[in-house]
Every structure is written in structure tokens, then in C-alpha cells.
C-alpha positions in Angstrom: 130.0 95.1 99.6 130.7 98.2 97.5 128.4 98.7 94.6 129.8 99.4 91.1 130.5 103.1 90.7 129.8 105.3 87.8 133.0 105.9 85.8 133.2 109.6 86.5 136.1 111.4 88.2 134.0 113.1 90.9 132.9 109.7 92.2 136.4 108.3 92.5 136.7 109.2 96.2 133.5 107.3 97.0 135.3 104.1 95.9 137.0 104.3 99.3 133.7 103.8 101.1 133.5 100.4 102.8 129.7 100.2 102.7 127.4 100.3 99.6 127.3 103.3 97.3 124.1 103.3 95.4 122.3 105.4 92.7 118.7 105.5 91.5 118.0 102.2 89.7 120.6 100.2 91.5 119.5 97.1 93.3 119.0 97.9 97.0 118.6 101.7 96.4 115.0 101.8 97.5 115.6 99.9 100.7 118.7 102.0 101.5 116.8 105.4 101.2 113.6 104.3 102.9 112.9 105.6 106.5 110.2 104.8 109.1 108.1 107.8 108.0 107.0 106.8 104.5 105.6 110.3 103.8 109.1 111.4 103.0 110.1 109.5 99.9 113.8 110.2 99.4 115.4 110.4 95.9 119.0 111.3 96.4 121.5 111.2 93.5 123.7 108.9 95.6 123.3 107.1 98.9 126.2 105.8 101.1 125.6 103.0 103.5 128.2 104.1 106.1 129.8 101.3 108.1 131.9 103.6 110.4 133.2 107.1 111.0 135.8 106.8 108.2 133.0 106.2 105.6 131.2 109.4 106.9 134.4 111.4 106.7 135.1 110.2 103.1 131.5 110.9 102.0 131.6 114.5 103.5 135.0 115.2 101.8 133.5 114.1 98.5 130.4 116.3 99.1 132.6 119.3 99.9 134.7 118.8 96.8 131.7 118.5 94.5 129.4 120.9 96.3 126.8 118.2 96.9 124.2 118.8 99.7 124.1 116.1 102.4 121.4 114.5 104.4 121.8 111.9 107.2 119.4 109.1 108.2 119.5 106.3 110.7 116.0 105.1 111.3 114.0 107.8 109.5 111.5 108.3 112.4 112.0 112.0 112.0 112.0 112.0 108.2 109.5 114.8 107.7 111.3 116.3 104.7 111.9 114.4 101.4 115.5 114.4 100.2 115.6 115.4 96.5 119.0 115.0 94.8 122.2 115.3 96.8 123.9 112.7 99.0 122.2 110.7 101.7 124.4 109.1 104.3 122.6 106.1 105.9 124.1 105.3 109.3 121.8 102.3 110.0 124.7 99.8 109.9 126.5 101.7 112.7 124.8 100.1 115.8 127.6 99.4 118.2 127.0 100.3 121.9 129.8 100.1 124.5 128.9 100.2 128.2 131.4 101.5 130.7 130.1 100.1 134.0 132.6 101.8 136.2 131.6 105.3 134.9 128.0 104.3 134.1 128.4 105.5 130.5 127.2 104.3 127.1 129.1 105.1 123.9 126.6 104.9 121.1 127.3 104.7 117.4 125.5 106.9 114.9 122.9 104.5 113.7 122.0 102.7 117.0 118.4 102.7 118.1 117.4 103.1 121.7 116.5 99.4 121.6 120.2 98.6 121.0 121.2 100.8 124.0 118.5 99.3 126.2 119.5 95.8 125.4 123.2 96.6 126.3 122.4 98.5 129.5 119.4 96.7 131.0 121.4 93.5 132.1 123.4 95.8 134.3 120.3 97.6 135.8 121.1 100.7 133.8 118.9 102.8 131.5 119.2 105.6 128.9 116.7 108.4 128.7 114.8 106.9 125.7 111.6 108.3 124.1 108.2 106.8 123.5 109.5 104.4 120.8 112.7 102.5 121.3 112.9 102.0 117.5 114.0 105.6 117.1 117.6 106.4 116.5 119.4 107.4 119.7 121.7 110.0 118.2 119.2 111.9 116.0 116.7 111.9 118.9 119.3 113.4 121.3 120.5 116.0 118.8 117.0 117.5 119.0 117.1 117.6 122.7 115.3 114.3 123.3 112.0 114.3 125.2 112.1 111.1 127.2 109.2 109.1 128.7 110.9 109.7 132.1 111.6 113.4 131.3 109.9 115.0 134.3 112.0 112.8 136.5 115.3 113.0 134.8 115.3 115.8 132.2 116.2 115.7 128.5 118.3 113.1 126.9 120.8 115.8 125.8 121.3 116.7 129.5 123.1 113.4 130.0 125.5 113.7 127.0 129.1 113.8 128.0 130.7 114.0 124.6 130.3 113.6 120.8 132.5 112.5 118.0 131.4 114.5 115.0 132.5 114.9 111.4 132.0 118.5 110.2 131.3 119.1 106.5 134.9 119.8 105.7 135.6 116.2 106.5 137.3 116.8 109.8 136.6 114.3 112.6 136.3 116.2 115.9 135.9 115.3 119.6 133.8 117.8 121.5 132.8 118.0 125.1 132.5 120.9 127.6 136.2 121.5 127.5 137.0 120.7 123.8 135.1 122.7 121.1 132.5 123.8 123.6 130.5 125.8 121.0 130.1 122.7 118.8 129.1 120.7 121.9 126.5 123.4 122.7 125.0 123.4 119.1 124.7 119.6 119.1 122.6 119.5 122.2 119.2 120.7 120.9 120.3 122.3 117.6 119.7 119.1 115.6 122.0 118.2 112.7 123.0 121.7 111.6 126.7 121.7 112.2 128.0 118.2 111.5 127.4 114.5 111.4 127.7 112.8 114.7 129.5 109.5 114.4 129.1 108.5 118.1 128.0 110.0 121.4 128.8 109.2 125.0 126.0 109.6 127.5 125.3 108.9 131.2 123.1 106.0 132.2 120.7 105.9 135.1 120.4 103.2 137.7 116.9 102.3 136.8 115.8 98.7 136.3 112.0 98.8 136.8 109.2 101.3 136.7 105.4 101.5 137.1 104.1 102.2 133.6 101.2 101.7 131.2 97.9 103.3 130.2 94.4 103.9 131.5 92.0 103.7 128.6 88.5 105.1 128.7 85.9 105.1 125.8 86.2 108.3 123.8 82.9 109.7 124.9 84.4 110.2 128.3 87.1 112.4 127.0 86.0 115.6 128.8 85.9 114.3 132.4 89.2 112.4 132.0 90.9 115.4 130.4 89.8 117.7 133.2 90.7 115.3 135.9 94.2 114.8 134.3 94.8 118.5 134.0 93.9 119.0 137.7 96.0 116.0 138.7 99.1 117.3 136.9 99.1 120.3 139.1 99.5 118.3 142.3 101.7 115.2 141.5 105.4 114.9 142.3 107.9 115.8 139.6 108.8 112.1 139.2 105.4 111.2 137.8 105.5 111.4 134.0 102.2 111.3 132.1 100.4 112.2 128.9 96.7 112.5 127.9 96.0 111.1 124.5 93.1 110.8 122.1 93.4 107.7 119.9 91.2 107.0 116.9 92.5 103.6 116.0 92.0 101.8 112.6 90.5 98.3 112.5 93.7 96.6 111.6 95.2 93.3 113.0 98.3 95.0 114.3 96.2 96.7 117.0 95.1 94.4 119.8 91.5 93.9 120.9 89.6 95.5 122.4 91.4 98.7 121.3 91.2 97.9 117.6 89.0 100.2 115.6 87.9 102.3 118.6 88.1 105.9 119.8 89.9 106.1 123.2 90.9 108.7 125.7 94.0 107.5 127.5 96.3 108.6 130.3 99.7 107.0 130.0 102.1 107.1 133.0 105.6 106.3 134.0 106.7 106.4 137.6 110.2 105.4 138.8 109.4 105.3 142.5 107.7 102.8 144.8 105.0 101.0 142.8 102.4 101.2 145.6 102.9 104.9 145.9 102.5 105.2 142.1 99.2 103.2 142.3 98.0 105.5 145.0 98.8 108.6 143.0 97.0 107.2 140.0 93.7 106.6 141.9 92.1 110.0 140.8 92.7 109.2 137.2 91.1 105.7 137.5 88.1 107.3 139.2 87.6 110.1 136.7 85.8 108.0 134.0 84.8 104.4 133.2 88.0 102.4 132.6 87.8 99.9 129.7 91.5 98.8 129.6 94.2 99.3 132.2 97.7 98.3 131.3 99.5 100.0 134.2 101.9 97.5 135.9 105.3 97.2 137.3 107.6 96.5 134.4 111.2 96.4 133.3 112.4 99.7 132.2 113.5 98.0 129.0 109.8 97.3 128.2 109.3 101.0 127.7 107.4 100.5 124.5 104.4 99.1 126.3 103.5 102.5 127.8 102.7 104.5 124.7 102.3 101.5 122.3 103.5 103.5 119.2 103.4 101.9 115.8 106.1 99.4 115.1 105.9 99.3 111.3 106.8 102.1 108.9 103.8 104.3 107.9 103.3 107.7 106.1 102.7 110.2 108.9 102.1 114.0 109.3 103.4 115.1 112.6 103.3 118.4 114.5 103.6 119.9 117.9 103.2 123.1 119.9 104.5 124.0 123.4 101.8 125.1 125.8 102.1 127.4 128.8 99.1 125.9 130.7 95.9 124.0 130.3 93.3 126.6 131.4 89.6 125.9 131.3 89.5 127.9 128.1 92.3 125.9 126.6 90.6 122.6 127.4 87.3 123.9 125.9 89.2 124.8 122.7 91.0 121.5 122.6 87.7 119.6 123.0 86.0 121.7 120.3 88.8 120.9 117.8 89.5 117.2 118.6 87.0 115.9 121.1 84.2 113.4 120.7 81.8 115.9 119.3 84.0 116.3 116.2 82.7 113.7 113.7 85.2 111.7 111.6 88.2 113.5 113.1 91.1 112.4 110.8 94.0 112.4 113.2 95.3 109.1 114.6 96.7 110.6 117.7 96.3 113.9 119.5 98.3 114.1 122.7 99.1 116.5 125.5 102.2 115.5 127.4 103.0 116.9 130.8 106.3 118.9 130.9 107.7 120.7 134.0 109.7 118.9 136.7 113.2 118.2 135.6 112.3 119.3 132.0 111.9 122.9 133.3 115.2 123.0 135.3 118.2 124.8 133.9 120.7 122.5 132.3 124.0 121.9 134.1 125.6 123.1 130.9 124.2 125.7 128.5 122.5 124.0 125.5 120.2 124.8 122.6 117.0 123.3 124.1 114.3 125.9 124.2 111.3 124.2 125.8 112.1 124.5 129.5 109.4 127.2 129.9 106.5 124.9 128.7 104.2 123.1 131.1 102.7 120.9 128.4 103.4 120.0 124.8 100.6 119.3 122.2 101.5 116.6 119.6 99.6 115.2 116.7 100.0 112.4 114.2 97.9 111.7 111.1 98.4 108.8 108.8 98.5 109.9 105.1 96.8 106.8 103.7 95.2 108.4 100.6 94.9 111.9 99.0 91.5 112.7 100.5 92.7 111.7 104.0 95.8 113.7 103.5 93.8 116.9 102.8 91.6 116.3 105.8 94.6 115.7 108.1 96.3 118.9 106.9 93.2 120.9 107.6 92.5 119.4 111.0 96.2 119.8 112.0 96.3 123.4 111.0 93.0 124.2 112.6 94.0 122.6 115.9 97.3 124.4 116.2 95.8 127.8 115.2 93.0 127.4 117.8 95.5 126.4 120.5 98.0 129.1 119.7 96.7 131.6 122.4 97.7 129.1 125.0 101.2 128.4 123.6 104.7 129.7 124.0 105.0 130.3 120.3 107.6 127.6 120.0 107.9 123.9 119.0 110.4 121.1 119.7 112.6 120.4 116.7 112.2 116.6 116.9 108.4 116.8 116.9 108.0 120.0 114.8 106.9 118.1 111.6 107.6 119.2 108.1 109.7 122.4 108.3 108.4 125.3 106.4 110.1 128.6 105.6 112.8 130.2 107.8 110.2 131.8 110.1 108.5 128.4 110.6 111.8 126.6 111.3 112.9 129.2 113.8 109.9 128.4 116.0 111.9 125.4 117.4 114.2 127.9 119.2 114.1 131.3 120.9 115.4 134.1 118.7 118.6 134.3 120.6 119.3 130.6 120.3 118.3 130.6 116.6 120.8 133.4 115.9 123.5 131.6 117.7 122.8 128.4 115.7 123.0 130.4 112.5 126.4 131.8 113.5 127.6 128.2 114.3 126.2 127.1 111.0 128.2 129.8 109.2 131.3 128.6 111.1 131.1 124.9 110.6 129.0 124.6 107.4 129.6 127.8 105.5 128.5 126.2 102.2 125.3 125.0 103.8 125.9 121.4 102.7 123.7 120.1 105.6 120.6 121.8 104.2 118.0 119.0 104.3 115.5 118.5 107.2 115.0 121.0 110.0 118.0 123.3 109.3 118.8 126.9 110.1 119.9 129.5 107.6 123.6 130.3 107.6 
């Protein structure tokens, strides 16, 4: 149902929107603007609840006519930047997924979560390259490249995209693929939402019904031997073995199961698409490295992907960040332990994780794209929960200290989806190489010359 509009001429075009059009103070406004990351509290002048591509096109034409900046949100998992004023287009109602079994393709609407795609594909033994939480929006995740749980085995989510339907800020609905508007197609695979609003994407699906997955949890005091064993192990395992080393300092809340609740844990999470017995054999050195308190590794349906990393299912205020690492040298591990290990009392970060890159994530893309993390062997990620002002200050300090200390071992770059709150132009540019950043700026000037898409992790035009 369309909300009552203000009686002003410049809002007349929004009366053509099929979904709700809401303003501060309207019933439903707070729910419409809220995303998963509660740290980014949005206060746009108007929010459009898009029901289809035509609503997005209409909203963009109105924004262009009125010079109103535009932000896009589906789930808000990547909402690290609060939207102040302007127009927010909420695509959460656009969740259709169409499976083409003959060509093994999924066409995914703008607001669909990976859970929607999995539910549509899994009955056919097919799988998308989803991330660690299937609650995340498929399109926004893929626009940032998309770092899947099965990335070492199959590459980035953007590697499997065949085409996009995208509305550019001038209100033109365009189809782009390698043969039609190839520059736009390039910019949308790893360049995030800098050049348009994707209304749908079509991507390949994999014939993958089951995997071996889960986590090996050791008490946090055994962090050092487990970390060193995992780092050595990652240098010998096949490309298809996907894993991450994680430090978890979990709060004593009912949502976390016993015995993990309220504890400090060192975990190695794995996902293996091959023979389960071979995966178990490969995992033996990890299980032998330190006393294992909880072991959730099992053969599971691929659609049960959320069991592996066990990410939070409810919205929370989070401070995220990442850094791409070249290697885990002995010096790098000593630095990591000094910053975040068991000897650091009252460390404030909920999660500190090092994911193994390489494998298919390091191979050149079949088609040129804007992903700039193929030279990294690992990625460091952090999450802190901003529960109260004192905690927020401690989280900021611990996060800054860790990344500064680990910078000698890094590539100097981040991944745009995991970058965290974007800072100035120099900070934003760290998500890409200088050459890719310059090319994205040129594309921004072509497709969004008025810089309407200026919220979030954007580039300068």
C-alpha cells in the first residue's frame, strides 16, 4: 500500500511507486530504514519500499530531477555508513528467485537473500556461492565480489555472474553482460554500488548437494598451538579445502548454545566439497594440535551452510573491518597473538578471524573484473559489538591497534564488503588497486555524473 504523500510538486512522481513511500514520523518508517547492522541508524528524508524494477526506476528518475542523493538497502548486513537525508530505496520486498535447470542458472531479484536462493536451488542439487551468513543479500554481496565459504574451491561469487539488469541514476534500465555494456558489467563485479542499482542478476549454480563442514573449537588458552598448526596446515592442503582460524569471545546470552556460551574459544572452521573420509583425514592435524572441546564437523547439506561459521542471526550494532595479508610468517603470528591472543586481558572484539585465501580465489577471472584481492593468501577480519559507549571506544582502539600492527604483513588493501565504515577517499581507495580505483572513478563519472549514489563505500567521480 502506498503511504500518503506530502502535497509538494517534487514528490508527485513518487505517487507512481507501487510500494510504500515513507517519511520521518510516518508509521512503519523506522522498520523500513532499519538494517541488520544497528550501528548505522538511517535517517533519510524519504524511503521507498520498492516492489519491482519499475519502482526503482521511478525513484531514480525522481532523485535525478530533484538532485536527491540515493542509497540502496536490502538486508543491511553491510550497512556500515549511516544514511543522513536523501532517498533510501529498500529492495527487501524483491525476493523472487527463478531457477533455469537446463542452463543451471539462477536469476535473483534485488532484495533476495542467499537463503532464498539456497531454498530454490537445493531441491535440485544445485548451489550458489554464498557467504558465511545466508541472511545476507545476494546482490549486494556479489557486487562487492563476494567471498564465499567455498571460495578456495570455486572462486568469488562475482566470477559466476552471467548478467545484470541495472537501473542507472538517470532512470534507464539496462541489461549488461560481457557483450552488452561490458564496462558496466565490469564495474558491477567487485566495484560495489557505484554505477547503478541492480534490479536482478543471473548467476551460475554449482552441482553441490553436500559438503563436510563445521568447526573444531579449543579453549582460548590453546590459541597459539592451534594457530601455528593451522598456518602450517594451510600451506599443504588441497585448493578445495576452505578454512578459517577464529578467536571468539562470546557473551553469556541465551542465543549462544552451551558449552560455547560466555567462553573464549579458538576455532578452525572448514568446508570441504570432496569425499568426506578424505576431508576427515586432512583435518586430523588440526584435531591433534590442541585439546578439542567442541567438534561440529560433519557431512551436511550445502543448504545448511550457516552451521559452519555460526554467525549471529539477529540484528546487532557492529564495528567491522578487514585487511588482506600476504602470508602468516612467524613474526605475523607473534604480532597477532600479542594484539588479540589469550594474554590480552578483556579484549573487546567479539570475533577476530583469519580466513585462508588462495586456491580459486587467486586465479585470474575468466572475464576482467574489479576484484582486487587475488594476490592475498589470507584475510584478517574483525567484528566488535557496540553495546555501550565505553565498549565502543575500547573496540575502536583495539581494532585500530590490531590493523596497524598487522600492516607490515598486508597487501595494503581491503575487500569492499568487509572494509567497515569507509573513511576519506584514501581510505576508501584501499579496497582496490590504484588502476582499478581510477577506472571505477571514470565509470562513476560516466554513469553517475551527479554523484547521486554517494552513500556507503563509494568512489569519487
